[in-house]
C-alpha positions, 0 to 999 in steps of 0.5 A, a space after each residue: 737390826 736387820 736379821 732381828 726384823 727378818 726373823 721376827 716377819 719370818 716367824 709372824 708367816 709361819 704363825 700366819 700360815 699355820 693358824 690360817 691352815 686350822 680345820 674347825 672343829 666340827 664334831 658336834 657336824 660328824 654325826 650327820 655326815 653323809 646321806 639322808 632320806 625321810 617323810 614329813 608332814 607340815 604347812 606344805 601336806 605329807 611329803 618325801 626327800 632326801 638331804 646330804 651333809 658333806 665336807 667341803 674346800 678341805 673341811 672348811 665348810 659342810 654343804 647340805 643339799 637337800 630336795 623335797 616333793 609334796 604330791 600335788 592334790 585336790 588343792 594344791 599342785 606338786 611342789 618341788 623343793 631344793 636348796 643348798 646350805 653352808 656351814 661355815 666356821 667363826 673367826 674362832 674356827 667354830 661353826 657357829 654360823 651358816 646360810 640358807 639358797 632355796 628355788 623359792 629365791 629364799 635366803 636366810 642366815 643362821 646363828 648355831 647353838 649346840 646340845 648334846 643331841 641336838 643342832 640349833 640353827 636360828 636366823 638373826 631378827 630382821 625387822 618385819 620379817 619372820 624369824 626361822 629355827 631348824 633343827 636337827 636331833 638326832 634319836 639314834 646313830 640311823 635317825 635324825 629329826 629335823 624341825 622347821 619352825 618359824 616365829 613373827 616375833 623370834 619367841 614363840 615358834 611354830 612348826 612348818 614342817 617335822 620329819 624323821 629321816 634315816 641314813 641312806 
């Protein structure tokens, strides 16, 4: 009886270790891994910047870092925007969630969906708060279009900023 109990505990431990060490399915993200430089326009004005996607924590997360600058105009001061986003695996080992932080104090929780050439991140609906949508569309192996949109109710989105970036 003791040997059966020991064998059962050992097998459960091995299964837990093996499943716990599996990496997720990052296939849709692999095309974005690397450093990018781009330009775009929108509510903040015409600007440019860089961003990167990199695996971290033994491929358990993808870390996106971004830096954008919008030059001063007669009406607006220089705007510098830095942010960090972590894409992480859910309990099924799929990258279906992300969390975003920026130097303006925003935190956004995203749910991720996929199509053939796009990754679409839509924020959770929170009462009295806008819904955000961030879309990366791969135009070719070296070019990606990034669009950030805002909606008051979560149905009709308005583009806040959009731009194309080239792989560096």
